[in-house]
DSSP file (Angstrom, degrees, kcal/mol; ACC not computed):
  #  RESIDUE AA STRUCTURE BP1 BP2  ACC     N-H-->O    O-->H-N    N-H-->O    O-->H-N    TCO  KAPPA ALPHA  PHI   PSI    X-CA   Y-CA   Z-CA
    1    1 A M              0   0    0      0, 0.0     2,-0.2     0, 0.0     0, 0.0   0.000 360.0 360.0 360.0 139.0  147.9  125.0  106.6
    2    2 A T        -     0   0    0      1,-0.1     2,-0.9     2,-0.0     3,-0.0  -0.507 360.0-124.3 -77.7 139.6  144.7  123.0  107.2
    3    3 A N    >   -     0   0    0     -2,-0.2     3,-1.4     1,-0.1     4,-0.2  -0.780  22.6-164.9 -82.4 105.3  144.3  121.2  110.5
    4    4 A L  G >  S+     0   0    0     -2,-0.9     3,-1.0     1,-0.3    -1,-0.1   0.530  74.1  82.4 -76.2  -5.0  143.7  117.7  109.4
    5    5 A Q  G 3  S+     0   0    0      1,-0.3    -1,-0.3     3,-0.0    -2,-0.0   0.712  81.9  63.1 -72.0 -17.5  142.4  116.6  112.7
    6    6 A I  G <  S+     0   0    0     -3,-1.4     2,-0.3     2,-0.0    -1,-0.3   0.678  94.4  75.3 -81.1 -14.0  139.0  117.9  111.8
    7    7 A F    <   +     0   0    0     -3,-1.0     2,-0.3    -4,-0.2     0, 0.0  -0.661  59.9 178.1 -96.6 151.1  138.7  115.4  108.9
    8    8 A R        -     0   0    0     -2,-0.3    -3,-0.0     3,-0.0    -2,-0.0  -0.989  35.3-102.7-147.6 154.3  137.9  111.7  109.4
    9    9 A K        -     0   0    0     -2,-0.3     2,-0.1     1,-0.1    -2,-0.0  -0.613  45.9-112.6 -74.7 133.0  137.4  108.7  107.2
   10   10 A P        -     0   0    0      0, 0.0     2,-0.1     0, 0.0    -1,-0.1  -0.426  30.5-114.8 -66.3 138.8  133.7  107.8  106.9
   11   11 A K    >>  -     0   0    0      1,-0.1     4,-1.8    -2,-0.1     3,-0.9  -0.473  19.4-121.5 -69.2 143.7  132.7  104.5  108.5
   12   12 A K  H 3> S+     0   0    0      1,-0.3     4,-3.0     2,-0.2     5,-0.2   0.861 114.7  57.8 -51.5 -37.8  131.4  101.9  106.2
   13   13 A S  H 3> S+     0   0    0      1,-0.2     4,-2.0     2,-0.2    -1,-0.3   0.846 103.5  53.0 -65.8 -33.4  128.2  101.8  108.1
   14   14 A E  H <> S+     0   0    0     -3,-0.9     4,-1.6     2,-0.2    -1,-0.2   0.921 111.7  45.5 -64.5 -45.0  127.7  105.6  107.4
   15   15 A V  H  X S+     0   0    0     -4,-1.8     4,-2.4     1,-0.2    -2,-0.2   0.921 112.6  49.8 -65.6 -45.2  128.2  105.0  103.6
   16   16 A N  H  X S+     0   0    0     -4,-3.0     4,-3.0     1,-0.2     5,-0.2   0.865 105.8  57.9 -66.6 -32.9  125.9  102.0  103.6
   17   17 A K  H  X S+     0   0    0     -4,-2.0     4,-2.0    -5,-0.2    -1,-0.2   0.933 109.6  43.6 -61.7 -41.3  123.2  104.0  105.4
   18   18 A V  H  X S+     0   0    0     -4,-1.6     4,-2.5     2,-0.2    -2,-0.2   0.911 115.0  50.1 -65.5 -43.1  123.1  106.6  102.7
   19   19 A K  H  X S+     0   0    0     -4,-2.4     4,-2.1     1,-0.2    -2,-0.2   0.917 112.2  46.4 -65.1 -41.6  123.2  104.0  100.0
   20   20 A D  H  X S+     0   0    0     -4,-3.0     4,-2.1     2,-0.2    -1,-0.2   0.845 111.7  51.7 -65.9 -35.6  120.4  102.0  101.6
   21   21 A N  H  X S+     0   0    0     -4,-2.0     4,-2.8    -5,-0.2    -2,-0.2   0.906 108.5  51.8 -63.9 -44.9  118.4  105.3  102.1
   22   22 A L  H  X S+     0   0    0     -4,-2.5     4,-2.5     2,-0.2     5,-0.2   0.936 110.1  49.0 -55.1 -50.6  118.9  106.1   98.3
   23   23 A A  H  X S+     0   0    0     -4,-2.1     4,-2.4     1,-0.2     5,-0.2   0.906 113.5  46.5 -60.1 -43.1  117.6  102.6   97.3
   24   24 A E  H  X S+     0   0    0     -4,-2.1     4,-3.1     2,-0.2     5,-0.2   0.922 111.5  50.3 -66.7 -43.0  114.6  103.0   99.5
   25   25 A V  H  X S+     0   0    0     -4,-2.8     4,-2.2     1,-0.2     5,-0.2   0.924 113.9  44.7 -62.8 -46.0  113.8  106.5   98.4
   26   26 A I  H  X S+     0   0    0     -4,-2.5     4,-2.1    -5,-0.2    -1,-0.2   0.906 115.8  46.5 -71.0 -38.7  114.0  105.5   94.7
   27   27 A Y  H  X S+     0   0    0     -4,-2.4     4,-2.8    -5,-0.2     5,-0.3   0.943 113.5  49.0 -64.0 -48.3  112.0  102.3   95.2
   28   28 A N  H  X S+     0   0    0     -4,-3.1     4,-2.0    -5,-0.2    -2,-0.2   0.895 114.3  43.6 -58.9 -42.5  109.3  103.9   97.2
   29   29 A K  H  X S+     0   0    0     -4,-2.2     4,-1.8    -5,-0.2    -1,-0.2   0.867 113.8  51.3 -74.4 -34.4  108.8  106.8   94.8
   30   30 A R  H  <>S+     0   0    0     -4,-2.1     5,-2.0    -5,-0.2     4,-0.5   0.938 115.2  41.8 -66.7 -44.7  108.9  104.5   91.7
   31   31 A T  H  <5S+     0   0    0     -4,-2.8     3,-0.4     1,-0.2    -2,-0.2   0.827 108.4  60.2 -72.9 -28.2  106.2  102.2   93.3
   32   32 A E  H  <5S+     0   0    0     -4,-2.0    -1,-0.2    -5,-0.3    -2,-0.2   0.920 109.2  44.4 -61.9 -42.3  104.2  105.2   94.5
   33   33 A Y  T  <5S-     0   0    0     -4,-1.8    -1,-0.2    -5,-0.1    -2,-0.2   0.581 113.3-125.3 -78.0  -8.3  103.9  106.3   90.8
   34   34 A G  T   5 +     0   0    0     -4,-0.5     2,-0.3    -3,-0.4    -3,-0.2   0.853  61.2 139.1  69.6  33.7  103.1  102.7   89.9
   35   35 A I      < -     0   0    0     -5,-2.0    -1,-0.2     1,-0.0    -2,-0.1  -0.853  48.5-122.3-112.1 149.9  105.9  102.4   87.3
   36   36 A S     >  -     0   0    0     -2,-0.3     4,-2.6     1,-0.1     5,-0.2  -0.331  28.3-109.0 -80.8 169.1  108.2   99.5   86.6
   37   37 A Q  H  > S+     0   0    0      2,-0.2     4,-2.7     1,-0.2     5,-0.2   0.887 121.7  54.9 -60.6 -37.8  111.9   99.6   86.7
   38   38 A D  H  > S+     0   0    0      2,-0.2     4,-2.7     1,-0.2    -1,-0.2   0.959 109.3  46.2 -60.9 -49.9  111.9   99.3   82.9
   39   39 A T  H  > S+     0   0    0      1,-0.2     4,-2.5     2,-0.2     5,-0.3   0.944 113.2  48.1 -56.1 -49.4  109.6  102.4   82.6
   40   40 A L  H  X S+     0   0    0     -4,-2.6     4,-2.7     1,-0.2     5,-0.2   0.928 113.2  49.9 -62.5 -40.9  111.7  104.4   85.0
   41   41 A A  H  X>S+     0   0    0     -4,-2.7     5,-2.2    -5,-0.2     4,-1.7   0.928 110.9  48.2 -60.4 -45.9  114.9  103.4   83.1
   42   42 A N  H  <5S+     0   0    0     -4,-2.7    -2,-0.2     2,-0.2    -1,-0.2   0.903 114.7  44.2 -63.9 -45.3  113.5  104.3   79.7
   43   43 A I  H  <5S+     0   0    0     -4,-2.5    -2,-0.2     1,-0.2    -1,-0.2   0.915 118.0  44.5 -67.6 -44.8  112.3  107.7   80.8
   44   44 A A  H  <5S-     0   0    0     -4,-2.7    -2,-0.2    -5,-0.3    -1,-0.2   0.685 110.5-120.7 -73.4 -19.8  115.5  108.5   82.8
   45   45 A G  T  <5S+     0   0    0     -4,-1.7     2,-0.3     1,-0.3    -3,-0.2   0.839  71.8 116.1  80.3  32.5  117.7  107.2   80.0
   46   46 A V  S   <S-     0   0    0     -5,-2.2    -1,-0.3    -6,-0.2     2,-0.2  -0.845  72.5 -87.4-126.5 167.0  119.5  104.5   81.9
   47   47 A D    >>  -     0   0    0     -2,-0.3     4,-1.5     1,-0.1     3,-0.6  -0.493  29.8-128.6 -76.2 140.7  119.6  100.8   81.8
   48   48 A R  H 3> S+     0   0    0      1,-0.3     4,-2.3     2,-0.2     5,-0.2   0.861 110.3  59.5 -57.7 -34.5  116.9   98.7   83.7
   49   49 A K  H 3> S+     0   0    0      1,-0.2     4,-2.7     2,-0.2    -1,-0.3   0.897  99.6  55.6 -64.2 -36.1  119.7   96.8   85.3
   50   50 A T  H <> S+     0   0    0     -3,-0.6     4,-2.2     2,-0.2    -1,-0.2   0.919 107.9  48.2 -58.4 -44.4  121.1   99.9   86.8
   51   51 A I  H  X S+     0   0    0     -4,-1.5     4,-2.4     1,-0.2    -2,-0.2   0.923 113.1  48.4 -62.0 -43.5  117.8  100.7   88.5
   52   52 A N  H  X S+     0   0    0     -4,-2.3     4,-1.4     1,-0.2    -2,-0.2   0.924 112.2  47.4 -62.9 -45.4  117.5   97.2   89.8
   53   53 A R  H  <>S+     0   0    0     -4,-2.7     5,-2.7     1,-0.2     6,-1.0   0.857 113.2  49.2 -68.9 -36.0  121.1   97.2   91.2
   54   54 A I  H ><5S+     0   0    0     -4,-2.2     3,-1.3    -5,-0.2    -1,-0.2   0.944 111.3  48.9 -64.7 -47.3  120.5  100.6   92.8
   55   55 A E  H 3<5S+     0   0    0     -4,-2.4    -2,-0.2     1,-0.3    -1,-0.2   0.753 111.9  49.5 -64.4 -24.3  117.3   99.5   94.4
   56   56 A N  T 3<5S-     0   0    0     -4,-1.4    -1,-0.3    -5,-0.2    -2,-0.2   0.419 114.1-116.6 -96.6  -0.1  118.9   96.4   95.7
   57   57 A G  T < 5S+     0   0    0     -3,-1.3    -3,-0.2    -4,-0.3    -2,-0.1   0.724  84.6 115.1  74.3  21.1  121.8   98.3   97.2
   58   58 A H  S   <S+     0   0    0     -5,-2.7     2,-0.3    -6,-0.2    -4,-0.2   0.406  72.4  43.9-100.4  -1.4  124.4   96.6   94.9
   59   59 A F        -     0   0    0     -6,-1.0    -2,-0.2    -5,-0.1    -1,-0.1  -0.994  60.6-151.9-149.6 137.8  125.4   99.7   93.0
   60   60 A S        -     0   0    0     -2,-0.3    -6,-0.1    -3,-0.1   -41,-0.0  -0.938  32.4-137.0-108.7 115.5  126.1  103.4   93.8
   61   61 A P        -     0   0    0      0, 0.0     2,-0.1     0, 0.0    -2,-0.0  -0.304  14.9-112.0 -72.0 154.4  125.2  105.5   90.7
   62   62 A N     >  -     0   0    0      1,-0.1     4,-2.3    -2,-0.0     5,-0.2  -0.344  38.9 -97.7 -76.6 169.0  127.3  108.3   89.4
   63   63 A L  H  > S+     0   0    0      1,-0.2     4,-2.5     2,-0.2     5,-0.2   0.848 121.8  54.6 -62.4 -39.3  126.0  111.8   89.7
   64   64 A D  H  > S+     0   0    0      1,-0.2     4,-2.3     2,-0.2    -1,-0.2   0.922 110.6  46.2 -63.2 -43.7  124.6  112.0   86.1
   65   65 A T  H  > S+     0   0    0      1,-0.2     4,-2.5     2,-0.2    -2,-0.2   0.938 111.9  52.3 -64.4 -43.5  122.5  108.8   86.7
   66   66 A L  H  X S+     0   0    0     -4,-2.3     4,-2.8     1,-0.2     5,-0.3   0.902 109.8  47.4 -58.8 -42.0  121.3  110.1   90.0
   67   67 A V  H  X S+     0   0    0     -4,-2.5     4,-2.7     2,-0.2     5,-0.3   0.912 111.4  51.7 -66.3 -40.0  120.2  113.4   88.6
   68   68 A R  H  X S+     0   0    0     -4,-2.3     4,-2.1    -5,-0.2    -2,-0.2   0.934 114.5  42.3 -61.0 -44.8  118.4  111.6   85.7
   69   69 A I  H  X S+     0   0    0     -4,-2.5     4,-2.5     2,-0.2    -2,-0.2   0.931 115.8  48.1 -68.5 -46.0  116.5  109.3   88.2
   70   70 A F  H  X>S+     0   0    0     -4,-2.8     5,-2.5     1,-0.2     4,-0.6   0.870 112.5  49.3 -64.0 -39.0  115.7  112.1   90.7
   71   71 A T  H ><5S+     0   0    0     -4,-2.7     3,-0.7    -5,-0.3    -1,-0.2   0.932 110.9  49.6 -66.3 -41.9  114.5  114.4   88.0
   72   72 A T  H 3<5S+     0   0    0     -4,-2.1    -2,-0.2    -5,-0.3    -1,-0.2   0.929 118.9  38.6 -60.5 -45.7  112.3  111.6   86.5
   73   73 A L  H 3<5S-     0   0    0     -4,-2.5    -1,-0.2    -5,-0.1    -2,-0.2   0.375 108.1-121.9 -87.9   5.5  110.8  110.8   89.9
   74   74 A N  T <<5 +     0   0    0     -3,-0.7     2,-0.4    -4,-0.6    -3,-0.2   0.929  55.8 158.4  55.2  48.3  110.6  114.4   91.1
   75   75 A I      < -     0   0    0     -5,-2.5     2,-0.4    -6,-0.1    -1,-0.2  -0.848  42.0-128.0-103.6 138.8  112.8  113.7   94.1
   76   76 A K    >   -     0   0    0     -2,-0.4     3,-2.0     1,-0.1     4,-0.3  -0.705  19.8-129.2 -83.7 136.5  114.7  116.4   95.9
   77   77 A S  G >  S+     0   0    0     -2,-0.4     3,-0.8     1,-0.3     4,-0.2   0.780 103.6  63.6 -63.4 -28.0  118.4  115.5   96.2
   78   78 A Q  G >> S+     0   0    0      1,-0.2     3,-1.5     2,-0.1     4,-0.8   0.664  81.6  85.9 -70.1 -12.8  118.5  116.2   99.9
   79   79 A T  G X4 S+     0   0    0     -3,-2.0     3,-1.3     1,-0.3    -1,-0.2   0.916  84.8  53.4 -54.1 -46.7  116.0  113.4  100.5
   80   80 A I  G <4 S+     0   0    0     -3,-0.8    -1,-0.3    -4,-0.3   -58,-0.2   0.610 107.5  51.1 -72.5  -7.2  118.7  110.7  100.7
   81   81 A F  G <4 S+     0   0    0     -3,-1.5    -1,-0.3    -4,-0.2     2,-0.2   0.494  85.6 107.5-100.2  -9.9  120.7  112.6  103.3
   82   82 A E  S << S-     0   0    0     -3,-1.3     2,-0.1    -4,-0.8    -3,-0.0  -0.491  70.8-123.6 -71.5 133.6  117.8  113.1  105.7
   83   83 A K              0   0    0     -2,-0.2    -1,-0.1     1,-0.1    -2,-0.1  -0.487 360.0 360.0 -72.3 146.8  117.7  111.0  108.8
   84   84 A K              0   0    0     -2,-0.1    -1,-0.1     0, 0.0    -2,-0.0   0.376 360.0 360.0-105.5 360.0  114.7  108.8  109.4
């Protein structure tokens, strides 16, 4: 039997920190390459509104969308979990 005392519910602030970092990483890399949200969306195969909502912290993408965006921007997945 597993000792459930080792598990805890994540704080909303912890979730928001990762989400904010995700938004910042995608925005910074996209602007570093000098491409628009529309261009990124077209190459990654997602909707431009999705890119906008992610960059503004209003949307948490599913794994497929995240892989598409990260692959397009050549971002390593561990980047969003790194502390600043």
